C-alpha positions as CSV (number, residue, x, y, z in Angstrom):
1,X,31.6,3.8,-30.8
2,X,28.9,6.2,-30.2
3,X,28.5,8.1,-33.5
4,X,30.1,11.5,-33.6
5,X,32.0,11.1,-30.1
6,X,35.7,10.8,-30.3
7,X,36.8,10.2,-26.7
8,X,40.5,10.8,-27.5
9,X,39.7,14.4,-27.7
10,X,38.4,16.6,-25.0
11,X,35.5,17.7,-26.8
12,X,34.0,14.2,-27.2
13,X,34.6,13.5,-23.3
14,X,33.0,16.9,-22.3
15,X,30.1,15.7,-24.5
16,X,29.6,12.6,-22.5
17,X,30.0,14.4,-19.2
18,X,27.3,16.5,-20.3
19,X,25.0,13.6,-20.8
20,X,25.2,12.5,-17.6
21,X,24.6,15.8,-15.8
22,X,21.6,16.1,-17.8
23,X,20.4,12.5,-17.0
24,X,20.7,13.4,-13.3
25,X,19.3,17.2,-13.4
26,X,16.3,15.8,-15.9
27,X,16.0,12.5,-13.7
28,X,16.2,10.6,-17.2
29,X,18.6,7.7,-17.2
30,X,20.9,7.4,-20.5
31,X,22.0,4.4,-22.5
32,X,25.4,2.9,-21.7
33,X,28.2,5.1,-22.8
34,X,31.0,2.1,-22.6
35,X,31.3,1.8,-26.3
36,X,32.2,5.7,-26.5
37,X,34.8,5.3,-23.9
38,X,36.3,1.9,-25.0
39,X,39.1,3.4,-27.0
40,X,40.4,5.5,-24.2
41,X,39.6,2.9,-21.6
42,X,39.5,3.6,-17.7
43,X,41.5,6.7,-18.1
44,X,38.7,8.3,-20.4
45,X,36.2,7.4,-18.1
46,X,37.9,9.2,-15.1
47,X,38.5,12.2,-17.4
48,X,34.5,12.2,-17.8
49,X,34.2,12.1,-13.8
50,X,36.4,14.7,-13.6
51,X,35.0,16.9,-16.1
52,X,31.6,16.7,-14.2
53,X,33.4,17.4,-10.8
54,X,34.8,20.5,-11.9
55,X,31.6,21.6,-13.9
56,X,29.6,21.0,-10.4
57,X,32.3,22.9,-8.5
58,X,31.9,25.7,-10.8
59,X,28.1,25.7,-10.5
60,X,28.8,26.2,-6.6
61,X,28.9,22.4,-5.1
62,X,31.3,21.8,-2.6
63,X,33.6,18.8,-2.0
64,X,33.2,17.1,1.2
65,X,34.8,13.7,0.8
66,X,35.4,10.7,-1.4
67,X,33.8,7.4,-1.9
68,X,35.4,4.1,-2.8
69,X,33.8,1.3,-4.5
70,X,34.4,-2.1,-6.0
71,X,36.3,-3.0,-2.7
72,X,34.9,-6.8,-3.3
73,X,37.2,-9.1,-5.0
74,X,34.2,-10.8,-6.6
75,X,32.7,-7.6,-8.0
76,X,36.2,-6.6,-9.4
77,X,36.4,-9.9,-11.3
78,X,32.6,-9.6,-12.4
79,X,33.4,-6.0,-13.8
80,X,37.0,-7.3,-15.3
81,X,39.4,-5.1,-12.9
82,X,42.0,-5.7,-10.4
83,X,41.5,-2.6,-8.2
84,X,38.6,-0.7,-6.9
85,X,37.1,2.9,-8.2
86,X,36.4,5.9,-6.7
87,X,33.9,9.0,-6.6
88,X,33.6,12.6,-5.1
89,X,31.1,13.4,-2.5
90,X,29.4,16.9,-2.3
91,X,27.6,18.6,0.7
92,X,24.2,18.3,-1.1
93,X,24.7,14.4,-1.1
94,X,24.8,14.1,2.6
95,X,21.9,13.1,4.9
96,X,21.9,12.8,8.4
97,X,20.6,9.6,10.3
98,X,16.7,9.3,10.0
99,X,16.0,12.0,7.1
100,X,14.0,11.1,4.3
101,X,15.2,10.6,0.6
102,X,13.0,12.8,-1.6
103,X,11.2,10.8,-4.2
104,X,13.2,10.9,-7.6
105,X,16.2,12.6,-6.0
106,X,18.5,9.5,-6.9
107,X,17.7,7.5,-10.0
108,X,17.4,3.7,-9.7
109,X,18.5,3.8,-6.1
110,X,19.8,0.9,-4.3
111,X,21.5,1.0,-0.7
112,X,24.5,-0.6,0.9
113,X,26.0,-0.3,4.3
114,X,29.5,1.1,5.0
115,X,31.8,2.5,7.7
116,X,32.6,6.3,7.5
117,X,35.9,7.7,8.2
118,X,36.0,11.3,9.3
119,X,39.4,13.0,9.0
120,X,41.3,15.3,11.4
121,X,44.4,15.8,9.3
122,X,44.9,16.4,5.5
123,X,46.5,13.4,3.7
124,X,48.5,15.0,0.8
125,X,51.0,12.3,0.2
126,X,50.9,9.6,-2.4
127,X,53.0,7.3,-0.1
128,X,50.7,8.0,3.1
129,X,51.4,4.7,5.4
130,X,48.9,3.0,7.5
131,X,50.1,4.5,10.8
132,X,49.6,7.9,9.1
133,X,46.0,7.1,8.0
134,X,45.3,5.8,11.5
135,X,46.5,9.0,13.2
136,X,44.4,10.9,10.8
137,X,41.1,9.4,11.4
138,X,39.2,11.6,13.9
139,X,36.0,9.3,14.2
140,X,33.9,6.6,12.7
141,X,30.1,6.5,11.8
142,X,27.7,3.8,10.5
143,X,26.6,4.8,7.2
144,X,24.5,3.9,4.4
145,X,25.5,4.5,0.8
146,X,22.3,5.3,-1.6
147,X,24.1,4.4,-4.9
148,X,22.2,5.3,-8.1
149,X,23.0,5.2,-11.9
150,X,22.4,7.6,-14.5
151,X,22.8,4.5,-16.9
152,X,19.4,2.6,-17.8
153,X,18.6,-0.3,-16.1
154,X,21.8,-0.5,-14.0
155,X,23.2,-1.7,-17.5
156,X,26.7,-0.7,-16.5
157,X,30.4,-1.8,-17.2
158,X,33.5,-0.4,-15.1
159,X,33.9,2.5,-17.9
160,X,30.0,3.6,-17.3
161,X,30.3,3.5,-13.4
162,X,33.4,5.5,-13.4
163,X,32.3,7.8,-15.7
164,X,29.1,8.3,-13.6
165,X,31.2,9.0,-10.4
166,X,31.2,5.5,-9.3
167,X,27.5,5.6,-9.5
168,X,27.2,7.9,-6.3
169,X,23.6,9.0,-5.1
170,X,23.5,10.0,-1.4
171,X,25.4,9.4,1.7
172,X,23.6,8.6,5.1
173,X,25.9,9.1,8.5
174,X,25.0,8.1,12.0
175,X,24.9,10.8,14.5
176,X,27.1,9.3,17.2
177,X,31.0,9.3,16.7
178,X,33.0,6.2,17.5
179,X,36.5,6.4,18.4
180,X,38.5,4.4,16.0
181,X,40.4,2.5,18.7
182,X,37.1,1.4,20.0
183,X,36.6,-2.0,18.0
184,X,38.0,-4.5,15.4
185,X,36.6,-3.2,12.2
186,X,37.7,-6.5,10.1
187,X,35.3,-8.3,12.6
188,X,32.6,-6.0,12.9
189,X,29.4,-7.6,11.7
190,X,26.6,-5.9,9.6
191,X,23.0,-6.5,8.9
192,X,20.7,-4.4,6.8
193,X,17.2,-4.4,6.6
194,X,14.7,-2.9,4.0
195,X,11.1,-2.8,5.1
196,X,11.9,-5.3,8.1
197,X,13.5,-8.0,6.2
198,X,17.0,-8.8,6.1
199,X,18.7,-7.9,2.5
200,X,22.4,-8.0,3.4
201,X,24.9,-9.4,5.7
202,X,28.6,-8.8,6.0
203,X,31.4,-7.5,8.0
204,X,34.4,-5.2,7.6
205,X,36.4,-7.8,6.2
206,X,34.3,-7.2,3.1
207,X,36.5,-4.0,2.2
208,X,39.8,-5.7,1.0
209,X,40.0,-7.2,4.2
210,X,39.7,-4.1,6.3
211,X,37.9,-0.6,5.8
212,X,41.3,0.9,6.4
213,X,43.1,-1.0,3.8
214,X,40.3,0.5,1.2
215,X,40.8,3.8,2.6
216,X,44.6,3.7,2.1
217,X,44.2,2.9,-1.3
218,X,41.8,5.8,-2.1
219,X,44.1,8.2,0.1
220,X,47.2,7.4,-1.9
221,X,44.9,7.7,-5.4
222,X,43.5,11.0,-4.6
223,X,47.2,12.3,-3.4
224,X,48.7,11.1,-6.8
225,X,46.0,12.9,-8.5
226,X,46.6,16.1,-6.8
227,X,43.0,16.0,-5.0
228,X,44.0,14.8,-1.6
229,X,41.5,14.1,1.2
230,X,41.5,17.0,3.8
231,X,40.5,17.5,7.5
232,X,37.0,17.1,8.1
233,X,36.3,15.3,4.9
234,X,34.4,11.8,4.7
235,X,35.8,8.8,3.5
236,X,33.4,6.3,2.6
237,X,35.3,2.8,2.6
238,X,33.2,0.6,0.5
239,X,30.1,-1.8,1.1
240,X,30.3,-4.4,4.0
241,X,27.9,-6.7,2.2
242,X,25.5,-6.8,-1.3
243,X,23.3,-3.8,-2.1
244,X,19.6,-4.1,-2.3
245,X,16.7,-2.2,-3.8
246,X,15.4,0.9,-2.4
247,X,12.2,1.6,-3.7
248,X,9.8,4.5,-3.2
249,X,8.2,4.0,0.3
250,X,10.7,1.6,1.6
251,X,12.7,2.2,4.9
252,X,16.1,1.0,5.4
253,X,18.1,0.2,8.6
254,X,22.0,-0.8,9.0
255,X,23.5,-2.1,12.2
256,X,27.3,-2.4,12.5
257,X,28.5,-4.2,15.3
258,X,30.2,-1.4,17.9
259,X,29.1,1.7,15.3
260,X,25.6,1.3,16.1
261,X,22.5,1.9,13.7
262,X,21.8,4.5,10.9
263,X,18.4,4.8,9.1
264,X,16.7,6.2,6.1
265,X,13.2,6.5,4.4
266,X,12.5,6.9,0.9
267,X,9.4,9.0,0.2
268,X,6.7,7.8,-1.6
269,X,6.2,9.3,-5.4
């Protein structure tokens, strides 16, 4: 355990949360914090995440949705867990198709392709059904999540990534809304290119079999925590394929069958 940190006590968790906030604000990654979180486990890691969420809200940042991670069974096995994880999305994390990611804005950035759900109804019930979720979806958008890690060299465990807001960075969404009844998301194919080279291929089936299955897990979890998803919010459903490096100067484009394309360029240093 990290010297001087008692993570069964709120003071210790607050200190770890502060380290992650400073890493983001100063643009300097820190050493892994998993040893300090080991005694408290996943619950302690989420306590750190929530402490930072509350701190950022106090600073004036606005919550606009949630993201789900670890939707691949293979990645779950690699991390030693049997369920996904989640993080919070703030308004200042959202970019539109074709915008520029400023240099240094995300630490150690990587990109992955996802389906974004935009809600038209609140989903406050912990036992929300699939049909209730479907009825609450206003439209779909193709999306790129720019993931980033405040942990040096992406040397992360499940405890590190949960505490670090599920390794969130930025979210890039397309601009053409698509009706949720217009396509079969399970079979929707995805291709992502970086600098014209194909770096990731997948489909909707990568998200726990269907993006809605991943979304339903997240909706229920957030309702249980009394932080439910609300009308107008973004729900990022998880990667459709492997993530790829996104260095300064790079351009990424994702094509998702039935949803269209979304693009992002990373500013040169």
